C-alpha positions in Angstrom: 77.6 64.9 -20.3 79.9 62.2 -21.4 81.3 62.1 -25.0 81.1 59.0 -27.1 84.2 56.9 -27.0 84.6 56.8 -30.8 84.1 60.5 -31.3 86.8 62.7 -32.9 87.2 66.2 -34.2 87.0 65.1 -37.9 83.8 63.2 -37.3 81.1 65.8 -36.4 78.6 63.0 -36.0 80.6 60.8 -33.9 81.2 63.3 -31.0 80.9 66.8 -29.9 83.0 69.5 -31.5 86.2 70.4 -29.6 87.8 73.8 -29.2 91.3 74.7 -30.4 92.9 73.3 -27.2 91.2 70.0 -27.3 88.7 70.9 -24.6 85.0 70.5 -25.3 83.4 73.8 -26.0 81.2 75.1 -23.3 83.0 73.2 -20.6 84.4 75.1 -17.6 88.0 74.5 -18.7 87.5 76.0 -22.1 89.7 79.2 -22.2 87.2 80.8 -24.6 84.4 80.1 -22.3 85.6 82.0 -19.2 83.2 83.5 -16.7 84.1 87.0 -18.0 82.8 85.9 -21.5 79.5 84.5 -20.2 78.4 86.5 -17.3 74.9 85.4 -17.6 75.9 81.8 -16.8 77.9 82.7 -13.8 76.4 81.5 -10.6 77.6 84.5 -8.7 75.9 87.0 -11.1 79.1 88.7 -12.3 78.3 92.2 -13.8 78.3 92.5 -17.5 80.2 95.8 -17.7 83.6 94.1 -17.9 85.6 94.3 -21.2 85.6 90.9 -23.0 88.8 89.4 -24.0 89.7 89.5 -27.7 90.5 86.4 -29.8 94.2 87.2 -29.9 94.6 87.6 -26.1 96.0 84.5 -24.6 97.6 84.0 -21.2 101.3 83.1 -21.0 100.4 80.1 -18.8 98.0 78.6 -21.4 99.5 75.7 -23.3 99.9 76.2 -27.1 97.6 74.6 -29.6 98.0 70.9 -29.9 99.5 70.4 -26.5 97.6 68.5 -23.9 96.5 70.3 -20.7 98.9 69.2 -17.9 97.3 67.4 -15.0 97.2 69.4 -11.7 100.1 68.7 -9.3 99.4 66.4 -6.4 101.0 69.0 -3.9 100.3 72.7 -4.0 103.6 73.7 -2.3 106.9 73.9 -4.3 109.8 71.7 -3.4 112.6 73.2 -1.3 116.2 72.9 -2.4 117.0 71.6 1.1 114.6 68.6 0.6 116.3 65.2 0.3 116.3 63.6 -3.2 114.1 60.6 -3.9 115.6 57.4 -2.6 117.5 58.9 0.4 116.4 58.6 4.0 117.1 61.2 6.6 119.2 60.2 9.6 117.5 60.6 13.0 118.8 63.6 15.0 121.3 62.7 17.7 119.6 65.1 20.2 116.2 66.6 20.1 116.2 70.3 19.6 115.1 72.3 22.6 115.5 75.7 24.3 118.9 77.3 24.6 118.4 77.5 28.3 118.0 73.8 28.7 121.2 72.0 29.8 122.6 69.7 27.1 122.2 66.0 27.5 125.9 65.6 28.0 125.6 67.5 31.3 124.0 65.6 34.1 123.2 66.9 37.5 126.5 65.6 38.9 128.7 66.6 36.0 127.4 70.2 36.0 128.4 70.7 39.6 131.9 69.4 38.9 132.3 70.9 35.5 135.6 72.7 34.7 135.7 76.4 35.9 136.3 77.6 32.3 135.5 76.6 28.8 137.7 76.5 25.7 136.6 79.0 23.0 136.9 78.2 19.3 140.0 80.3 18.9 141.8 78.8 21.8 142.9 80.1 25.2 146.1 82.2 25.4 148.6 81.0 27.9 148.7 83.4 30.9 151.1 82.9 33.7 150.7 84.9 36.9 153.9 85.1 39.0 153.2 84.1 42.6 155.7 86.6 44.1 153.8 89.5 42.6 151.4 91.5 44.9 147.9 90.2 45.0 146.6 93.6 43.7 148.5 93.1 40.5 147.5 89.5 40.1 143.8 90.2 40.7 143.9 93.3 38.4 145.3 91.1 35.6 142.6 88.5 36.2 139.8 91.2 36.0 141.2 92.5 32.7 140.8 89.1 31.1 137.5 87.6 29.9 136.1 84.8 32.0 137.1 82.1 29.5 140.7 83.3 29.4 141.4 83.4 33.1 143.8 80.7 34.2 142.4 78.1 36.6 143.7 77.8 40.1 146.9 75.8 40.5 145.5 73.9 43.4 141.8 73.3 42.7 139.6 72.2 45.5 139.1 68.5 45.9 135.7 67.0 45.1 135.2 65.6 48.6 136.3 68.9 50.2 133.3 71.1 51.2 133.9 74.8 50.9 132.0 77.7 52.5 128.5 78.5 51.3 128.3 80.8 48.3 125.9 83.4 49.8 128.2 83.8 52.8 131.3 84.4 50.6 129.4 86.9 48.4 128.2 88.8 51.5 131.7 88.9 53.0 133.0 90.2 49.6 130.4 92.9 49.5 131.0 94.1 53.0 134.7 94.4 52.5 134.2 96.2 49.2 131.8 98.6 50.9 134.4 99.7 53.4 137.0 100.2 50.7 134.7 102.3 48.5 133.4 104.3 51.4 137.0 105.0 52.4 137.8 106.7 49.1 139.5 103.8 47.3 139.4 103.7 43.5 136.8 101.5 41.7 139.5 99.3 40.1 141.2 98.6 43.4 137.8 97.8 45.0 137.0 95.3 42.2 140.4 93.7 42.5 139.9 93.2 46.2 136.4 91.7 45.8 137.7 89.3 43.2 140.6 88.3 45.4 138.3 87.5 48.3 135.9 85.3 46.2 138.7 83.5 44.5 140.5 82.8 47.7 137.4 80.9 48.9 137.0 78.9 45.7 134.6 81.0 43.7 136.5 81.5 40.4 133.7 82.4 37.9 132.9 85.7 39.6 132.3 89.1 38.1 132.3 92.1 40.5 130.9 95.4 39.5 131.5 98.8 41.3 129.8 102.1 40.8 129.7 105.2 42.9 127.0 103.9 45.3 126.3 100.3 44.3 128.4 97.1 44.7 127.3 93.9 43.0 128.9 90.5 42.5 127.7 87.6 40.3 128.8 84.0 40.6 128.0 81.3 38.0 129.2 77.8 39.0 129.3 76.5 35.4 128.0 77.3 32.0 124.7 75.5 32.6 124.0 76.6 36.2 121.9 79.6 37.1 124.0 82.6 38.3 123.8 84.0 41.8 123.9 87.8 42.2 124.2 89.9 45.3 124.5 93.6 45.7 125.0 96.2 48.4 124.5 100.0 48.5 127.0 102.4 50.0 125.0 105.0 51.8 127.5 106.6 54.1 131.1 107.7 53.4 133.8 108.6 55.8 137.5 109.4 55.8 139.4 107.0 58.0 142.6 105.7 56.6 143.4 103.7 59.7 140.3 101.6 59.0 141.3 101.4 55.3 144.8 100.1 56.3 143.2 97.5 58.6 141.0 96.3 55.8 144.0 95.8 53.5 145.7 93.8 56.3 142.7 91.5 56.3 142.9 91.2 52.6 146.6 90.3 52.6 145.9 87.6 55.2 143.0 86.2 53.1 145.1 86.0 50.0 148.3 84.7 51.6 148.9 81.0 51.2 150.5 80.8 54.6 147.3 81.9 56.3 144.0 80.1 56.4 141.4 82.7 57.3 137.9 81.2 57.5 134.8 83.2 56.7 133.9 83.2 60.4 137.3 84.6 61.3 137.1 87.2 58.6 133.6 88.3 59.8 135.0 88.7 63.3 137.9 90.8 62.2 135.6 92.8 60.0 133.4 93.6 63.0 136.4 94.7 65.0 137.5 97.0 62.2 134.0 98.6 62.1 134.0 99.1 65.9 137.5 100.5 65.9 137.5 104.1 67.2 139.2 106.9 65.3 142.9 107.4 66.3 142.4 111.1 67.0 139.6 112.8 69.0 137.6 115.7 67.7 139.5 118.5 69.4 142.7 117.2 67.8 141.1 117.3 64.3 139.9 120.9 64.9 143.4 121.9 66.0 144.9 120.2 63.0 142.6 122.1 60.7 143.8 125.4 62.2 147.5 124.5 62.0 147.0 123.4 58.4 145.5 126.7 57.5 148.3 128.6 59.3 151.0 126.5 57.6 149.4 127.2 54.2 149.4 130.9 54.9 153.1 130.8 55.8 153.7 128.9 52.6 152.3 131.8 50.7 154.4 134.4 52.4 152.6 135.1 55.7 154.3 135.7 59.1 153.5 134.6 62.6 150.5 136.9 62.9 149.0 135.7 59.7 149.6 132.1 60.9 147.4 132.7 64.0 144.7 134.6 62.2 144.4 132.0 59.5 144.4 129.2 62.1 141.6 131.0 64.0 139.5 131.4 60.9 139.9 127.7 60.0 139.0 126.6 63.5 135.8 128.6 63.4 134.9 127.2 60.0 135.6 123.6 61.2 133.3 124.1 64.2 130.5 125.5 62.0 130.8 122.6 59.7 130.6 120.2 62.7 127.5 122.0 63.9 125.8 121.7 60.5 126.8 118.1 60.2 125.2 117.4 63.6 122.0 118.9 62.4 121.8 116.6 59.4 122.6 119.3 56.8 124.1 118.1 53.5 127.8 118.4 52.9 127.3 121.2 50.4 126.2 123.6 53.2 128.9 122.3 55.5 131.6 123.4 52.9 129.8 126.7 52.4 129.8 127.7 56.0 133.3 126.4 56.6 134.6 128.7 53.9 133.1 131.9 55.3 135.2 132.4 58.6 138.6 132.4 56.8 137.2 134.9 54.2 135.8 137.0 57.0 139.2 137.1 58.8 140.9 138.3 55.7 138.3 141.0 55.2 138.7 142.1 58.8 142.4 142.5 58.4 141.8 144.6 55.3 139.3 146.9 57.0 141.7 147.4 60.0 144.4 148.5 57.6 146.9 146.0 59.1 150.2 145.6 57.4 149.5 142.0 56.8 148.6 139.7 53.9 144.8 139.2 53.9 144.9 137.0 50.8 147.3 134.6 52.6 144.8 134.3 55.4 141.9 133.5 53.1 143.9 131.2 50.8 145.3 129.3 53.9 141.7 128.6 55.0 140.8 127.1 51.7 143.6 124.5 51.7 141.8 122.4 54.2 138.5 122.5 52.2 139.6 121.7 48.7 138.5 118.0 48.1 141.8 116.7 46.8 141.1 113.1 47.8 137.9 112.9 45.9 139.5 114.6 42.9 142.4 112.1 42.7 140.0 109.2 43.0 137.7 110.6 40.3 140.5 111.1 37.7 141.9 107.7 38.6 138.5 106.0 37.9 138.3 107.9 34.6 141.7 106.8 33.5 141.1 103.2 34.3 137.8 103.0 32.4 135.2 103.4 35.2 133.5 106.4 33.6 130.2 106.2 35.5 132.0 106.3 38.9 134.4 108.9 37.6 131.5 111.1 36.5 129.8 110.8 39.8 133.0 111.6 41.8 133.7 114.6 39.5 130.2 115.9 40.1 130.7 115.6 43.8 133.9 117.5 43.6 132.2 120.2 41.5 129.5 120.6 44.1 132.0 121.0 46.9 134.0 123.5 44.8 130.9 125.5 44.1 130.1 125.5 47.8 133.5 126.9 48.6 133.2 129.5 45.9 129.7 130.6 47.1 130.9 130.8 50.8 133.9 133.0 50.0 132.0 135.0 47.4 129.3 135.9 49.8 131.8 137.3 52.3 133.8 139.2 49.7 130.6 140.7 48.1 129.6 142.1 51.4 133.2 143.4 51.9 133.1 145.1 48.5 129.8 146.8 49.4 131.6 148.3 52.5 134.5 149.6 50.3 137.0 147.0 51.5 140.2 147.5 49.4 141.0 143.9 48.5 143.9 143.9 46.1 144.6 140.6 44.5 147.7 141.8 42.7 149.6 142.4 46.0 149.4 138.8 46.9 150.8 137.5 43.7 154.4 138.4 44.5 156.5 135.3 45.0 158.3 135.2 48.3 161.4 133.0 48.4 162.0 131.6 51.8 163.2 128.0 51.1 163.8 126.7 54.6 160.6 128.3 56.1 158.5 127.1 53.2 159.8 123.6 53.2 159.1 123.3 57.0 155.6 124.9 56.4 154.9 122.3 53.6 155.8 119.5 55.9 153.7 120.8 58.7 150.8 121.1 56.3 151.2 117.5 55.2 151.4 116.2 58.8 148.2 118.0 59.8 146.5 116.9 56.6 147.3 113.3 57.5 145.8 113.8 60.9 142.6 115.1 59.3 142.5 111.9 57.2 142.7 109.8 60.3 145.9 108.1 59.3 147.8 105.9 61.6 150.9 107.4 63.3 153.2 105.1 61.4 152.2 106.6 58.0 152.2 110.2 59.0 156.0 110.5 58.9 156.3 109.2 55.4 153.4 111.3 54.1 155.2 114.4 55.7 158.5 113.6 54.0 156.8 112.9 50.7 155.0 116.2 50.8 158.2 118.1 51.6 159.9 116.5 48.5 156.9 117.4 46.4 157.2 121.1 47.5 160.9 121.2 46.7 160.3 119.9 43.2 157.4 122.3 42.6 159.3 125.4 43.9 162.4 124.5 41.9 160.5 124.4 38.6 157.8 127.1 39.2 159.7 129.7 41.4 163.5 129.2 40.9 163.4 128.2 37.2 160.3 130.4 36.6 158.6 127.5 34.7 155.0 126.7 34.2 153.0 126.1 37.4 150.9 123.4 35.8 153.9 121.5 34.6 155.6 121.9 38.0 152.5 120.6 39.7 152.2 117.6 37.4 155.9 116.6 37.9 155.7 117.0 41.7 152.4 115.0 41.9 154.0 112.3 39.7 156.8 111.9 42.2 154.3 111.8 45.0 152.3 109.0 43.3 155.5 107.1 42.5 156.9 107.1 46.0 153.5 106.5 47.5 152.9 103.4 45.3 156.4 102.0 46.0 156.0 102.2 49.8 152.4 100.8 49.5 153.7 97.8 47.6 156.4 97.3 50.2 153.8 97.4 53.0 151.1 95.5 51.1 148.5 98.2 51.7 146.7 101.0 50.0 148.7 104.0 48.5 146.1 106.6 49.7 147.7 107.2 53.1 151.0 108.0 51.5 149.7 110.1 48.6 146.6 112.1 49.6 148.2 114.1 52.4 151.4 114.6 50.4 149.6 116.6 47.7 148.4 119.2 50.2 151.0 121.8 49.4 150.1 121.5 45.7 146.4 122.2 46.0 145.2 125.3 44.0 144.1 127.4 46.9 145.5 130.7 45.6 144.0 130.4 42.1 140.6 129.6 43.6 140.7 132.7 45.9 141.9 135.0 43.2 139.2 133.8 40.8 136.5 134.3 43.4 137.8 137.8 44.3 137.9 138.9 40.7 134.2 137.8 40.3 133.2 139.7 43.4 134.8 142.8 41.9 133.0 142.3 38.6 136.1 141.2 36.7 134.4 138.2 35.2 137.0 137.4 32.5 139.9 137.5 35.0 137.8 135.5 37.5 136.9 132.7 35.2 140.4 132.6 33.8 141.7 132.1 37.4 139.1 129.4 38.2 140.1 127.6 35.0 143.7 127.7 36.1 142.6 126.2 39.4 140.8 123.4 37.6 143.9 122.8 35.4 146.1 122.6 38.5 143.7 120.1 40.1 143.7 117.9 37.0 147.5 118.1 36.9 147.7 116.8 40.5 145.3 113.9 39.8 146.9 112.8 36.5 150.4 113.1 38.0 149.5 111.0 41.0 147.9 108.3 38.8 150.8 108.3 36.3 153.3 107.9 39.1 151.4 104.9 40.5 151.2 103.3 37.1 154.9 103.7 36.5 155.6 102.1 39.8 153.4 99.1 38.9 154.9 98.9 35.4 158.6 98.9 36.2 158.6 97.3 39.7 156.9 94.1 38.9 158.0 90.5 39.2 159.4 88.8 36.0 156.6 87.9 33.6 154.0 90.0 35.3 154.1 92.9 32.8 153.3 90.6 29.9 150.2 89.3 31.7 148.9 92.7 32.8 146.5 93.7 30.1 144.4 96.8 29.6 141.5 97.7 27.4 142.5 98.1 23.7 140.8 101.3 22.3 140.1 102.0 18.7 141.3 105.1 17.0 138.3 107.4 17.0 135.6 104.9 16.1 
């Protein structure tokens, strides 16, 4: 219905009557004529049980009396504060937005290949200078401790028209050399430094090597917009051959030297020769060395010539049993277990024969060749340098070997206790001062230990002298001055690590051949045996206390060796190298 044009509210005849809001009564927009008020007129049939609104009830959104009803807005959505004001036009975007993984328009196919090896972060790049006369291990370790964006670019970059070796071939060579180093017992940080040095020598700068206990991986990204290339290799077999380790370090020195130009094909050939290289000592020499090592250790603890031969015989039998189990494919845990049983049996036999000898020296001497000092030093070194996964795996391996030794000796001692064998641990604790004899015995122990580690003949002499000096320092503090054995062990091991690192830097090789054998006289064989014997005699408190002392001595050896090596690298560097050698900055407890 349409109202008359001349109708008004004051003229009831000229038009229809309007409500208080100026809206015709009965229309849908009349607030007094809502669907709730007239349920009978609702097309949906709204129930009539709702409470009607009173005359005083008004909505807050209803205009007051006399105010016209505003027209509905053209757009239902509110205006954003980011919208442009009227009269302004938006500038077209310089570049169409896309995925974060799409290369920017500034990078073409050609420019991405020849892009700079590093980018400039917003906070700038600190100036890092690497002295060229520093050893390559120090320079590569410094590079690894820097983020990718802060690593200095090579001083002589490759020319654009110069074609380098293929990336997969360089990565494969890097992994193969890293596998030999890790399998030979080298620390994780040194393996990463060697892998980075190889890839950088062949022109691959943006490389990130990763080393764990059994897995090696390396990732190369040509530029910020290129896809990364990743390769990995699994270390399934480990062996102790320091002659092979020294040959690998010679190859690394030639690859990193500016005077040598070692191509990947030549490196592959030399690597194959290193793998085919036979051990410097035959099997019977290794068995004899294990016997002489046990005999020298027994003399070091106060034994005489008879004790020397008995301990040597027990160690030879244990070594042959271990070789037999290894040939049958038995795990190393059982090899260590059976190797620890013959020396313990020899000591029990001397006790039951009532011989006026030192059975504890026989048993302890046989344990010196079994305690995994090499793996322990590598484990603590990885932990101190931040490789916690590898350190945990190495420590777990050491724990398994230690438990195998304890179980082997404990089995024999338990049987001996059942037959009333009078094993007296207190009688073996008397210190015997024979300086000349003990120094010679310690040097023989180190020499035979070096042979067991398959060291070259040129490194055996220095390892022997280093071990003799370590024993002199230990005996001076622990025996002569009656000081703490743990402190004496740590000081002697620190000197071993210092001298070993110095000679290794001079020879440009690994420090393991000069360090591992030299810590032989410091190994906690006596504390291990006394702890096992106390447990066999049901003295659990005394036994666990002695085993805890053995663990403390082992940690003192490892930490001392690592600290001595760090001191050598800290104070014997080229000018300017110490400032560039960074380490991880740790927070204080959070």
